[in-house]
N, C-alpha and C positions, 0 to 999 in steps of 0.2 A: 628389556628393562634394565634400568641402571640403578642399582642401589648403593653404590659406593665400592670402593676397592680397598682390600685389606692385604696388606704385603708386610707381615711382621718380621723382625729379624729373628725372634723366637716364638715358640707357641704360646697362645693365650692361656691364661691361669684355667679357664673352663675346659679347653681342650685338653690340658694335661691332667686336670682333676676328673675327667670322665673318660680317660684313655683306658682301653683294654688289652691285655696281651694274650694272645692265643696259646693254648696248650699244646706243646709240641707233639704230644702223642695223640690229640684228638682235636681236629681242626674245629670242631663245633663248641668246643669249651674255651672259656676265657677266664682270666683272673682280672680284677680291678681293685683299687684302693679308695674306701670311702673317706673323704677328707672333711675334717670338723668344719671348713670355713663356709660350707654350704648348708649350715643347720639353721633351724628356727627353734630356739630353746634348746632341749637336748636331744633333739632328733634331726636327721638329715631331711632336707627339703624333699617332697615327693617328686617334683618335676625334675630334680637333679638326678635322682634314682632312675627315673624313667629314661632320661638322657643318656645314662651310662649303659642302662640295658639296650637303648637303640643302637649305640656304637656297635655292640656285639651284634645286634640282628643286621646292621649294615654291612658288617664285616663278612658275613656268609652270604649275602644275597647278591644276584646278579650286578655287574658293574654298571649296567645301563638303567637299572630300576632304582628309583628314589622312594623313600618313606612317604606313603600316602595317608596312613592312619595308624595310631598307636593307641591300645587300650591297656593300661597298666593298674593291676590290683595290688594294693600294699597290705601285706600281711601282718608283718612286724617289722619295726625299724631295725637295720643293721648297727652294731656298733662301729666305731670308727676303726678303719683298717681294712684287711683284705677280705674280699668276698670273691664267690665263684659265681660264673654265669655260663649256663648250659643252654646252647639254642637247638632249635630242631626246625629243619624246613619241612613244613606241613605240605606246602605245595610250591613246585618250582615250574613257572610257565614262561613262555617268550615274552609276555606282556606284563603278566601279573604273577607275583609270589606271595605266599603267606608264611610267615615264620614266627614261631613261639620262642620265649625265653624264661628261663626261670634263675632270679639271682638268689644265692643261698650263702649262710655264713655258719660255719660249724655244722653243717648238714641241716640247719633249720632254713626253710624257704622265707624269703624277705619280700620278694616281688616277683609276681607272675604276669607276663606281658604277651600280647599277640600284635602283630603288625601286618599290614597289607603293603606292599611295594609294587610299584609300576613304572614303566617306561612312558616317556612322554609320546603324545600322538597328536595329529591334527583331528579335531573333532568339533562339536558344537560348542560355541562360546556365548556364556549367559552370565551376566552380573547384574543382578537386582538388589543386591546388599546395599544398606545405607553407607555413606561414605565415612571415611575415618573423621571423627570429630575433633582431633587434636593436630593442630599444624605445628611443624617443627619451630623450635624456638632455641636461643642459646643457652648452654648448660652453665649453670653457676658453679659446679664443681665442688660443692659443699662436702666435707668430710663426714663421714657416719658417726653418730654418738657412741661412745664406749659402752652405753646402755642398750644400745641397739642389737637385734639378733645379728649373729655372725654373718648372715647371708647379706645383710646390708652393707657390709665392707666388700662384697663382691659386685654388686649392683648398685646403679645410681638411679633414682626416679625423679621424674617430673610429675607431680599429682595434679591433675587438672579436675577430676571429679573425686569429691570426698563425701562419703555418707555423713560425716559428722557435721558438715557444713550445710549439705543439701536437704539432708533428712531422707534421701531416696537411697534404695540398696543398690548403688551404682558407683564403682570405683574405677578410676582409669587415668591414663596420661601416657608418658613416654618413659622407657627404659632403655639402658646401656650398660655394658660392662664398665667397670672403673679403669680397666686397663685397656679399653678401647677394643677388645676383643671382638671377633665376628659372630654373627648369628647365622650358623648353618642349621640343618635341620634338628638335630638334637638340641642345640641352644634355644631355637623356638620353642620347642617341646618344654624346656626347663622354664623359659619365661613365660609361658602359659600358666604356670603355677608358682611364679615367684613372688606374686603380690600378696598383701595381706588378705585374708578371706573376707569377702563382703559382709557376711553375716556377723562376723567378729567384730566388725567396726560399726555396723548399723544397729545390732541389737544392744538394749542396755545391759549393763554389768559385763564382768570380765568372762571371756569364753577360751576354751580351746576347741579348735576346729581341725582336727587332723583329716587328711584326705584318706577317703577308703578306696576310690577308683577314679582315674583320670583318663578321658579319651581326647585326643588331639588329631583333627583332621588338617593335613597339609596340603594346600591347595596349589602350590607352585615348587618346581624344582629350583633348588638353590644351587647355582653354578659356583663351583670352587673358583676362589679369587675376586669373586663380585658379590659376596654375601653383605647384607646390610650390616651397619655398625650401630645402629639404633633401631628400636622398634616402638610402635604405639599399641597399647592395649587397653580395652575396655571389658570390664567384668560385672555381671549382674545376677542377683539372686532373686527369684520371683516366689519361691516356696522354701519355707523351712517349717518342719512339723515332726513330731514323734522323735525328736532327737537327731534329725539328719537334716541336712540342707543341700539345695541343688545350685550350682553356680554355672553359668554359660559365659564364654568369652570370646573376643575377636582380638586377633594380632594382625597389624598392619606393617608393611615397609615404609620406609620415609616418604615415598613418592605417592603414598595411599593405597597401594596395592594390597588387597586382603591376602594374607599369607596363611592364616590358620584360623580354625574355628576350634574352640575347646568345650567340654563339659565335664563336670565332675561332681560327685556325690561325696560329702563329708559328714561326720559325726559332729554334733554340737554339744560339748560338754562344759559344766560349770568350771570356769578356771581357777586355779589355785592362787 
């Protein structure tokens, strides 16, 4: 598969802002810095936090194993600045490993995650998933509005499905980083949660829709140096009830390869 080559002179903003530093005294512990540029309102985006935790998880995983699934529970939003991440190898196998991680700030847990990682192997091939509905198109390179959330200055979107226009609870299109950064596994996880929540656009009235838990299944190994530089995403909500909403998503590479499937549950709260 050829998704595009990325060979920057310097690290991308996303890679820099999700970087983790190991603790010299404990190889399973890391520090990171939560950057305000990835916020929606006053809080960091959940996908950005999950991606940062996944950086720490992959740092302690076997080198030949790639992330296959991560589930992150968001307990409380960290403030901007330093956080601690503690990892634990729950199982280390020759083919598959399970690793958990906890992000905390000032001793208070913020994110708890568990990931499955596995090596690539020859096996059954099956793909009955509907194809990507969004063909590539030139990018307009429109700057984000000063009134837009900070995260809109990090990503650029081509919206192709809009609940406000269609009346259907489906939102999707294409996404890329404004600095043309690559989408490795943590960036794909972040992209699965970077879009406006579907129920927040489809439902009448102003709503806040904070993510409670996010699961992303990663279907392909992303080869370093050949990461895609844009993605397509489609997200839909079929049920919202009792103050909660479920959202399912798909993320594709530019050539239409399905890279990831996501599912999350969010609280649905009256907006301020």
